[in-house]
C-alpha positions as CSV (number, residue, x, y, z in Angstrom):
1,X,-67.4,-56.4,-23.8
2,X,-69.7,-59.0,-23.1
3,X,-67.6,-61.7,-21.7
4,X,-69.2,-63.9,-19.1
5,X,-66.7,-63.8,-16.0
6,X,-65.1,-66.7,-14.5
7,X,-64.8,-67.9,-11.2
8,X,-61.4,-68.5,-9.7
9,X,-60.3,-67.8,-6.6
10,X,-57.8,-65.7,-4.9
11,X,-56.8,-64.1,-1.4
12,X,-58.6,-61.2,-1.9
13,X,-61.6,-62.5,-4.0
14,X,-62.6,-64.0,-7.5
15,X,-60.0,-63.7,-10.2
16,X,-62.4,-62.4,-13.3
17,X,-60.6,-62.9,-16.8
18,X,-62.1,-61.0,-20.0
19,X,-60.5,-60.0,-23.3
20,X,-58.6,-57.1,-21.4
21,X,-56.8,-59.3,-19.0
22,X,-57.7,-60.6,-15.5
23,X,-58.3,-58.3,-12.5
24,X,-59.7,-59.3,-8.9
25,X,-63.5,-58.9,-8.0
26,X,-63.9,-57.8,-4.4
27,X,-66.4,-60.2,-2.8
28,X,-67.2,-58.2,0.4
29,X,-70.1,-56.6,-0.6
30,X,-72.8,-56.3,2.1
31,X,-75.5,-56.3,-0.6
32,X,-74.9,-58.4,-3.7
33,X,-76.8,-55.7,-5.7
34,X,-73.3,-53.9,-5.1
35,X,-71.6,-56.4,-7.5
36,X,-71.9,-56.5,-11.4
37,X,-71.3,-53.9,-14.1
38,X,-70.7,-50.4,-13.8
39,X,-74.6,-48.5,-14.8
40,X,-73.5,-44.6,-15.1
41,X,-75.8,-42.1,-16.7
42,X,-73.6,-41.9,-19.8
43,X,-72.4,-45.6,-20.0
44,X,-71.5,-48.9,-18.5
45,X,-68.6,-50.8,-17.8
46,X,-68.9,-54.4,-18.1
47,X,-67.3,-56.3,-14.9
48,X,-64.6,-58.0,-17.0
49,X,-63.4,-54.7,-18.2
50,X,-59.8,-53.5,-16.9
51,X,-59.3,-49.9,-15.4
52,X,-56.4,-49.1,-18.4
53,X,-58.1,-48.9,-21.8
54,X,-55.5,-47.2,-23.9
55,X,-57.1,-45.1,-26.8
56,X,-58.2,-41.7,-25.7
57,X,-61.9,-42.7,-27.0
58,X,-62.0,-45.4,-24.3
59,X,-60.7,-43.3,-21.5
60,X,-63.2,-40.8,-22.1
61,X,-66.0,-43.2,-22.3
62,X,-65.0,-44.8,-19.2
63,X,-64.8,-41.4,-17.3
64,X,-68.4,-40.7,-18.6
65,X,-69.4,-44.2,-17.0
66,X,-67.9,-43.7,-13.7
67,X,-68.6,-40.1,-13.3
68,X,-71.4,-39.2,-11.3
69,X,-70.7,-39.8,-7.3
70,X,-67.9,-36.9,-7.1
71,X,-70.2,-34.3,-9.0
72,X,-73.2,-34.8,-7.2
73,X,-71.9,-34.5,-3.8
74,X,-70.3,-31.4,-4.6
75,X,-73.5,-29.5,-5.6
76,X,-74.1,-26.5,-4.0
77,X,-77.5,-27.1,-2.7
78,X,-79.6,-24.3,-0.2
79,X,-77.2,-24.1,2.5
80,X,-74.4,-23.3,0.4
81,X,-76.4,-21.2,-1.9
82,X,-77.9,-19.3,0.8
83,X,-74.6,-18.8,2.9
84,X,-72.8,-18.0,0.2
85,X,-75.2,-15.3,-0.8
86,X,-75.6,-13.9,2.5
87,X,-71.8,-14.0,2.8
88,X,-71.8,-11.6,-0.5
89,X,-74.6,-9.5,0.6
90,X,-73.4,-9.0,4.3
91,X,-69.7,-8.6,3.8
92,X,-69.1,-8.1,-0.1
93,X,-66.1,-9.6,-1.1
94,X,-64.2,-10.4,2.3
95,X,-64.9,-13.7,2.5
96,X,-64.0,-14.8,-1.1
97,X,-60.8,-15.8,-0.2
98,X,-62.4,-18.9,2.4
99,X,-63.8,-20.2,-1.0
100,X,-59.8,-21.6,-1.9
101,X,-59.1,-23.6,1.3
102,X,-62.4,-24.9,1.7
103,X,-62.6,-26.5,-2.0
104,X,-59.1,-27.9,-1.0
105,X,-60.5,-29.6,2.2
106,X,-63.6,-30.5,0.3
107,X,-61.3,-32.3,-2.7
108,X,-59.0,-34.0,0.1
109,X,-61.8,-35.7,2.6
110,X,-64.2,-37.0,-0.5
111,X,-60.8,-38.1,-2.2
112,X,-60.0,-40.4,0.9
113,X,-63.7,-41.9,1.1
114,X,-64.1,-42.4,-2.5
115,X,-60.9,-44.3,-2.5
116,X,-62.4,-46.2,0.6
117,X,-65.5,-47.2,-1.1
118,X,-63.2,-48.2,-4.6
119,X,-61.1,-50.7,-2.7
120,X,-63.1,-51.9,0.2
121,X,-66.5,-52.2,-1.5
122,X,-67.6,-51.2,2.0
123,X,-69.6,-48.2,3.3
124,X,-68.3,-45.6,5.5
125,X,-70.9,-46.4,8.4
126,X,-70.2,-50.5,7.8
127,X,-66.2,-49.5,8.1
128,X,-66.9,-47.7,11.5
129,X,-68.9,-50.4,13.1
130,X,-66.1,-52.9,12.0
131,X,-63.1,-51.6,12.9
132,X,-64.1,-49.0,15.9
133,X,-67.0,-51.4,17.0
134,X,-70.8,-50.8,17.8
135,X,-70.7,-48.0,20.1
136,X,-68.6,-45.9,18.1
137,X,-70.7,-46.9,14.6
138,X,-74.1,-46.0,16.6
139,X,-72.2,-42.6,18.1
140,X,-71.3,-41.7,14.3
141,X,-74.3,-42.8,13.0
142,X,-76.7,-41.1,15.1
143,X,-74.7,-37.9,15.1
144,X,-75.2,-38.3,11.3
145,X,-78.7,-38.7,11.8
146,X,-79.4,-35.7,13.6
147,X,-77.8,-33.2,11.4
148,X,-79.3,-35.2,8.3
149,X,-82.7,-34.5,9.7
150,X,-81.7,-30.6,10.0
151,X,-80.3,-30.8,6.5
152,X,-83.1,-31.9,5.0
153,X,-85.5,-29.6,6.3
154,X,-82.9,-26.8,5.1
155,X,-83.6,-28.3,1.6
156,X,-86.9,-28.2,1.5
157,X,-86.8,-24.3,2.9
158,X,-84.9,-23.7,-0.4
159,X,-87.5,-25.5,-2.5
160,X,-90.2,-23.7,-0.9
161,X,-88.3,-20.0,-1.1
162,X,-87.2,-21.0,-4.9
163,X,-90.9,-21.7,-6.0
164,X,-92.2,-18.6,-4.1
165,X,-90.6,-16.4,-6.4
166,X,-92.8,-17.6,-9.2
167,X,-95.7,-17.4,-7.1
168,X,-96.4,-21.2,-5.7
169,X,-97.1,-21.6,-2.5
170,X,-94.9,-24.0,-0.4
171,X,-98.2,-26.2,0.4
172,X,-98.0,-26.9,-3.6
173,X,-94.4,-27.0,-4.1
174,X,-93.0,-28.7,-1.1
175,X,-95.4,-31.9,-1.2
176,X,-94.8,-32.2,-5.2
177,X,-91.2,-31.9,-4.6
178,X,-91.0,-34.9,-2.0
179,X,-93.4,-37.2,-4.1
180,X,-90.6,-36.5,-6.8
181,X,-87.9,-37.3,-4.8
182,X,-89.5,-40.7,-3.9
183,X,-90.7,-41.9,-6.9
184,X,-87.4,-41.1,-8.8
185,X,-85.9,-43.7,-6.0
186,X,-88.1,-45.9,-5.4
187,X,-88.0,-47.2,-8.8
188,X,-84.4,-49.1,-8.6
189,X,-83.1,-47.5,-11.2
190,X,-79.4,-46.4,-10.5
191,X,-79.1,-45.2,-14.2
192,X,-82.0,-43.3,-13.6
193,X,-81.5,-41.7,-10.5
194,X,-77.7,-40.6,-11.6
195,X,-79.2,-38.9,-14.7
196,X,-82.1,-37.0,-12.7
197,X,-79.4,-35.8,-10.2
198,X,-77.0,-35.0,-13.3
199,X,-80.2,-32.7,-14.3
200,X,-80.0,-31.0,-10.9
201,X,-76.7,-30.3,-10.6
202,X,-76.6,-28.8,-13.9
203,X,-80.2,-26.4,-12.7
204,X,-77.8,-25.7,-9.9
205,X,-74.7,-24.1,-12.3
206,X,-77.2,-21.2,-13.8
207,X,-75.9,-18.8,-10.9
208,X,-72.6,-19.0,-13.0
209,X,-74.4,-17.1,-15.9
210,X,-76.0,-15.2,-14.0
211,X,-72.4,-13.9,-12.5
212,X,-70.7,-13.5,-16.0
213,X,-73.8,-11.2,-17.2
214,X,-73.1,-9.0,-13.9
215,X,-69.1,-8.9,-14.2
216,X,-70.1,-7.8,-18.0
217,X,-72.4,-5.1,-17.4
218,X,-70.4,-3.6,-14.6
219,X,-66.9,-3.2,-13.0
220,X,-66.0,-5.4,-9.7
221,X,-62.8,-4.7,-7.7
222,X,-61.4,-7.6,-6.1
223,X,-59.6,-7.3,-3.0
224,X,-56.4,-8.9,-2.4
225,X,-56.2,-12.4,0.3
226,X,-54.4,-10.3,2.6
227,X,-56.8,-7.6,3.1
228,X,-59.8,-10.0,2.6
229,X,-58.9,-11.5,5.7
230,X,-57.5,-8.8,7.5
231,X,-61.5,-6.9,7.3
232,X,-62.9,-10.8,7.5
233,X,-65.5,-10.2,10.5
234,X,-63.7,-11.6,13.9
235,X,-67.2,-11.3,16.6
236,X,-69.2,-14.0,17.9
237,X,-71.3,-13.7,15.0
238,X,-68.5,-13.5,12.6
239,X,-67.2,-16.8,14.3
240,X,-70.4,-18.5,13.7
241,X,-71.1,-17.6,10.3
242,X,-67.0,-19.3,9.1
243,X,-68.6,-22.1,11.2
244,X,-72.0,-22.3,9.0
245,X,-69.8,-21.7,5.6
246,X,-67.4,-24.5,6.7
247,X,-70.2,-27.1,7.5
248,X,-72.5,-26.0,4.3
249,X,-69.0,-26.9,2.2
250,X,-67.6,-30.0,4.0
251,X,-70.2,-31.6,5.7
252,X,-70.3,-35.4,7.2
253,X,-73.2,-36.7,5.2
254,X,-70.7,-36.3,2.2
255,X,-68.2,-38.7,3.4
256,X,-71.2,-41.2,3.9
257,X,-73.0,-40.4,0.8
258,X,-69.9,-40.4,-1.7
259,X,-68.4,-43.5,-0.5
260,X,-71.7,-45.9,0.1
261,X,-72.6,-44.6,-3.6
262,X,-69.1,-45.3,-4.6
263,X,-70.0,-48.7,-3.6
264,X,-73.4,-48.8,-5.2
265,X,-72.4,-47.8,-8.3
266,X,-69.7,-51.0,-8.2
267,X,-66.8,-49.0,-9.0
268,X,-63.8,-50.9,-7.8
269,X,-59.9,-50.1,-7.2
270,X,-58.9,-50.8,-10.5
271,X,-61.5,-47.5,-11.3
272,X,-60.1,-45.0,-8.8
273,X,-58.3,-43.1,-11.1
274,X,-61.6,-42.1,-12.9
275,X,-63.4,-41.4,-9.6
276,X,-60.5,-39.0,-8.3
277,X,-61.4,-37.0,-11.7
278,X,-64.6,-37.0,-11.3
279,X,-64.0,-35.8,-7.3
280,X,-61.7,-32.8,-8.6
281,X,-64.5,-32.3,-11.5
282,X,-66.8,-31.5,-8.5
283,X,-65.0,-29.6,-6.8
284,X,-64.0,-27.5,-9.8
285,X,-68.2,-26.9,-9.8
286,X,-68.2,-26.0,-6.5
287,X,-65.8,-23.4,-7.0
288,X,-67.4,-21.7,-9.7
289,X,-70.7,-22.2,-8.0
290,X,-70.1,-20.8,-4.7
291,X,-67.6,-17.8,-6.8
292,X,-70.4,-17.0,-8.7
293,X,-73.0,-16.6,-6.1
294,X,-70.8,-14.4,-3.6
295,X,-69.5,-12.0,-6.4
296,X,-73.1,-11.6,-7.6
297,X,-74.6,-10.3,-4.6
298,X,-71.1,-9.1,-3.6
299,X,-72.0,-6.3,-6.5
300,X,-76.0,-6.2,-6.9
301,X,-76.9,-5.8,-3.1
302,X,-73.8,-5.7,-0.5
303,X,-74.5,-1.9,-0.8
304,X,-77.6,-1.4,-2.5
305,X,-80.1,-3.9,0.1
306,X,-81.2,-1.4,2.2
307,X,-81.6,-3.7,5.3
308,X,-80.2,-7.2,6.8
309,X,-79.9,-10.6,4.9
310,X,-83.1,-12.8,5.6
311,X,-83.3,-15.5,3.4
312,X,-82.6,-17.1,-0.6
313,X,-86.1,-16.1,-1.2
314,X,-85.4,-12.4,-0.6
315,X,-82.0,-12.4,-2.7
316,X,-84.3,-13.7,-5.8
317,X,-86.2,-10.6,-5.5
318,X,-83.5,-8.6,-5.1
319,X,-81.5,-9.7,-8.1
320,X,-84.6,-9.3,-10.1
321,X,-85.1,-5.7,-8.8
322,X,-81.7,-4.5,-9.5
323,X,-81.4,-6.4,-13.0
324,X,-84.4,-7.7,-14.1
325,X,-86.6,-10.5,-13.8
326,X,-84.5,-12.5,-15.6
327,X,-81.7,-12.7,-12.7
328,X,-83.8,-13.3,-10.0
329,X,-85.6,-16.5,-12.1
330,X,-82.0,-18.1,-13.0
331,X,-81.3,-17.8,-9.0
332,X,-84.4,-19.3,-8.1
333,X,-83.9,-22.3,-10.4
334,X,-80.5,-22.6,-9.3
335,X,-82.0,-22.7,-5.9
336,X,-84.6,-25.3,-6.8
337,X,-81.9,-27.6,-8.5
338,X,-79.4,-27.1,-5.9
339,X,-81.9,-28.3,-2.9
340,X,-83.6,-30.9,-4.7
341,X,-80.5,-32.9,-5.6
342,X,-78.8,-32.1,-1.8
343,X,-82.3,-33.3,-0.7
344,X,-81.8,-36.5,-2.3
345,X,-78.0,-37.0,-1.6
346,X,-78.8,-36.2,2.1
347,X,-82.0,-38.6,2.6
348,X,-79.5,-40.8,0.9
349,X,-76.4,-40.7,3.0
350,X,-79.0,-41.5,5.9
351,X,-80.5,-44.7,4.2
352,X,-77.2,-46.0,3.4
353,X,-75.7,-45.8,6.9
354,X,-78.9,-47.4,8.3
355,X,-78.3,-50.3,5.5
356,X,-74.7,-51.2,6.9
357,X,-75.5,-50.7,10.0
358,X,-78.4,-53.3,10.1
359,X,-77.0,-55.2,7.2
360,X,-80.0,-54.9,5.6
361,X,-80.1,-54.3,1.1
362,X,-79.4,-50.9,0.8
363,X,-78.9,-50.1,-3.3
364,X,-80.4,-48.0,-5.8
365,X,-80.4,-50.9,-8.0
366,X,-82.9,-51.8,-6.0
367,X,-86.8,-51.2,-6.4
368,X,-89.1,-50.6,-3.1
369,X,-90.3,-54.3,-2.8
370,X,-86.6,-55.9,-2.6
371,X,-85.3,-53.0,-0.3
372,X,-88.4,-51.4,2.3
373,X,-86.1,-50.8,4.7
374,X,-84.0,-48.8,2.7
375,X,-86.7,-46.7,0.8
376,X,-88.4,-46.3,3.7
377,X,-85.9,-44.7,5.6
378,X,-85.7,-42.3,2.6
379,X,-89.5,-42.1,2.3
380,X,-90.1,-41.2,6.0
381,X,-86.9,-38.5,6.4
382,X,-88.5,-36.7,3.1
383,X,-92.2,-36.7,4.7
384,X,-91.0,-35.5,8.2
385,X,-89.1,-32.4,6.5
386,X,-91.2,-31.4,4.4
387,X,-94.3,-31.5,7.1
388,X,-91.6,-29.5,9.5
389,X,-91.1,-26.8,6.9
390,X,-95.3,-26.6,6.1
391,X,-95.8,-25.5,9.7
392,X,-96.2,-22.0,9.7
393,X,-94.1,-21.4,13.0
394,X,-90.7,-22.7,12.0
395,X,-88.1,-20.1,12.1
396,X,-86.6,-21.0,8.4
397,X,-83.8,-18.5,8.6
398,X,-82.1,-19.7,11.9
399,X,-82.5,-23.3,10.9
400,X,-80.8,-23.1,7.9
401,X,-77.5,-21.5,9.8
402,X,-77.8,-23.6,12.7
403,X,-77.9,-26.7,10.7
404,X,-74.4,-25.9,8.8
405,X,-73.1,-24.8,11.8
406,X,-73.7,-28.3,13.5
407,X,-72.0,-29.8,10.3
408,X,-69.1,-27.6,10.6
409,X,-68.9,-28.6,14.5
410,X,-69.7,-32.3,13.9
411,X,-66.9,-32.4,11.2
412,X,-63.6,-33.2,13.1
413,X,-65.2,-35.8,14.6
414,X,-65.7,-37.5,11.1
415,X,-62.6,-36.6,9.6
416,X,-60.7,-38.3,12.7
417,X,-62.8,-41.7,11.8
418,X,-62.0,-40.7,8.4
419,X,-58.1,-40.7,8.6
420,X,-57.7,-43.4,10.9
421,X,-59.6,-45.4,8.2
422,X,-57.3,-44.4,5.4
423,X,-54.1,-45.6,7.5
424,X,-55.7,-49.1,8.7
425,X,-53.2,-51.4,6.4
426,X,-56.2,-54.2,7.0
427,X,-58.6,-51.9,5.0
428,X,-56.5,-50.2,2.3
429,X,-53.2,-52.3,2.2
430,X,-51.4,-50.6,-0.6
431,X,-54.0,-47.4,-1.2
432,X,-53.2,-46.0,2.6
433,X,-52.8,-42.4,2.8
434,X,-49.0,-41.1,1.7
435,X,-47.4,-39.3,4.8
436,X,-48.0,-35.7,3.5
437,X,-51.9,-36.5,2.7
438,X,-52.2,-37.5,6.9
439,X,-49.9,-34.1,7.6
440,X,-52.6,-31.9,5.7
441,X,-55.6,-33.9,7.0
442,X,-54.4,-33.5,10.5
443,X,-54.1,-30.0,9.9
444,X,-57.3,-29.5,8.2
445,X,-58.7,-31.5,11.2
446,X,-57.0,-29.6,14.1
447,X,-58.2,-26.3,12.0
448,X,-61.6,-27.3,12.4
449,X,-61.5,-27.9,16.2
450,X,-60.0,-24.4,16.7
451,X,-62.9,-22.7,15.0
452,X,-65.3,-24.9,17.2
453,X,-62.9,-24.1,20.2
454,X,-63.0,-20.1,19.2
455,X,-67.2,-20.2,18.6
456,X,-66.9,-21.9,22.4
457,X,-64.9,-19.2,23.9
458,X,-66.5,-16.0,22.3
459,X,-69.5,-17.0,23.5
460,X,-68.0,-17.9,26.8
461,X,-66.2,-14.5,26.6
462,X,-67.7,-12.4,24.6
463,X,-65.5,-9.2,25.2
464,X,-62.3,-10.8,24.8
465,X,-59.8,-10.7,21.6
466,X,-61.1,-12.9,19.1
467,X,-57.6,-12.7,17.1
468,X,-55.6,-13.3,20.5
469,X,-57.8,-16.5,21.3
470,X,-57.6,-17.7,18.0
471,X,-53.6,-17.5,17.6
472,X,-53.8,-19.2,21.5
473,X,-56.0,-22.1,20.5
474,X,-53.8,-22.9,17.0
475,X,-50.8,-23.1,19.1
476,X,-52.5,-25.4,21.6
477,X,-54.0,-27.6,18.6
478,X,-50.5,-27.6,16.8
479,X,-48.8,-28.3,20.3
480,X,-51.3,-31.2,20.8
481,X,-51.3,-32.9,17.4
482,X,-47.4,-32.9,17.4
483,X,-47.3,-34.6,21.0
484,X,-49.8,-37.4,20.1
485,X,-48.8,-41.3,20.6
486,X,-47.6,-42.8,17.6
487,X,-48.0,-39.7,15.3
488,X,-45.3,-40.4,13.3
489,X,-46.0,-44.1,12.9
490,X,-49.5,-42.6,11.6
491,X,-48.0,-40.9,9.1
492,X,-45.1,-43.4,7.9
493,X,-45.7,-44.8,4.7
494,X,-47.0,-47.9,3.9
495,X,-44.8,-50.6,2.7
496,X,-46.3,-52.3,-0.7
497,X,-45.7,-56.1,-0.7
498,X,-43.6,-57.2,-3.4
499,X,-45.5,-58.1,-6.7
500,X,-48.6,-56.7,-5.4
501,X,-50.7,-54.2,-7.8
502,X,-52.3,-51.2,-6.5
503,X,-54.9,-51.5,-9.5
504,X,-55.7,-55.2,-8.4
505,X,-55.5,-55.2,-4.4
506,X,-58.9,-55.3,-2.8
507,X,-59.7,-55.6,0.6
508,X,-60.7,-59.3,2.0
509,X,-64.2,-59.6,3.4
510,X,-64.0,-56.6,6.1
511,X,-65.6,-59.2,8.9
512,X,-63.0,-62.0,8.6
513,X,-59.8,-58.9,8.8
514,X,-58.1,-59.1,12.4
515,X,-59.3,-56.3,14.6
516,X,-57.2,-53.3,15.5
517,X,-54.4,-53.4,18.0
518,X,-55.8,-51.8,21.3
519,X,-54.8,-48.2,21.6
520,X,-55.3,-46.3,24.8
521,X,-54.3,-43.3,23.0
522,X,-56.7,-43.7,20.2
523,X,-59.6,-44.4,22.8
524,X,-58.6,-41.4,24.7
525,X,-58.6,-39.0,21.8
526,X,-61.7,-40.2,20.3
527,X,-63.4,-39.8,23.8
528,X,-62.1,-36.5,24.6
529,X,-63.6,-35.8,20.9
530,X,-67.1,-36.8,21.9
531,X,-66.9,-35.0,25.1
532,X,-65.8,-31.8,23.2
533,X,-68.6,-32.0,20.7
534,X,-71.2,-32.5,23.2
535,X,-70.1,-29.2,24.8
536,X,-69.8,-27.5,21.2
537,X,-73.4,-28.5,21.2
538,X,-74.8,-27.6,24.3
539,X,-73.1,-24.0,23.3
540,X,-75.0,-23.8,20.0
541,X,-78.2,-24.8,21.7
542,X,-77.7,-21.8,24.1
543,X,-76.5,-19.8,20.8
544,X,-79.7,-20.6,18.9
545,X,-81.9,-19.7,22.2
546,X,-80.4,-16.5,22.2
547,X,-80.9,-15.8,18.6
548,X,-84.4,-16.7,18.5
549,X,-85.3,-14.7,21.6
550,X,-83.7,-11.7,19.5
């Protein structure tokens, strides 16, 4: 529809009247480019559209226009493809059962940030700054930037390894990929960027036909979940690898990217249902891709490789040797596509966070000349990562594993901020988490803390029984969560104000909200989490030095 919106004030924003009815348009955007029509890869939704097109054809058209952030954020990037390939190569199908709980955690976290972005119109970093203060805001952004610096390097490692399969040296492939990523981003076309990302996501799914052909040619015996859990590795190296799998699947940059990308795409609260479907579809693609890689490598390489796992490039050559050149080419193309999409999303999560922290323009709708800091941050990260990968002495395999381990360790801290924001009634109003979701999210965050604590304990006491330590840490974590002050209040359902419809409720300007009530328990919890993460980080550095020396 092309009806011109009218301005009429309301407590939450501007009432926009169109041919489909009236709705409240948010007015808390930090960058004016975050307001207006949704210009998706496959369609446009005018600002005057409501979220309830009745005919099925209209609903599908609306979904096609909204779809994007949830699909792109779930892509199996270089780290994901490499680690799931290593899981199949080293452990067969023993870790296949992990894909299901990882997918659940992934969907829960990404649904919450997508809802935050659509309802508030504010990026993840901006909400942390406004609701927790600048100190905690800069802590969160510093964590993100340190982690992303390593993660972007892993994406370029994936690009170099994938192109190496086709005989293209990394001194050619890496600079070309860097120039291409910057060129696609600085044009100032959100639609053009999103279409390029859709092409990369589609390319990463080439592992699915590879797995289908493998299954059709041969017979694969799938162990039951109980058997897989019993035979799963429980050594120090096994714990490290499981944390890396968690870190490559559910990582802090995804929270920052999807929330800001939802805001940048101009998705508002009346399109939350469609963005939730988008996130569910992305989760489904993740499951397909992860299972395809793990099953293929398990069946083809597990007992035939004749040596330890090296990197994703050797996986392509191994598949080529066992199944034919076509198999290696499909895996290499999937690795290249996933790495490109991952590099773009990781860099953008940093650029969005910097824009939120500084208040400068940060939108894909803006070309270079209108948002130099935003695009400059993106280009700078790309250039630095490319240069690191081109250094001949860089331990590429170790960097990939450690980047994902660090992501798994930092995730509990990011999850705590996320859960608190999703229970902040001033921010989400009637959109706050329901009780069951808070319980589930808290259990997930506790499990992640237990995993990282297990890494510390197995490193400090390598001879101790891992299973016993895991059980003891789980009991301690459960007791700690149950005894948190105000836990029941945080899990209580928010009362929806009479006459307020969720689809029309948006957050007022975040800077106008009353500050959260002082809470010593919250400050203590965050401080202990920060101290604990510093300890775990030191352990990871020590472990990296040990592995590098070996």
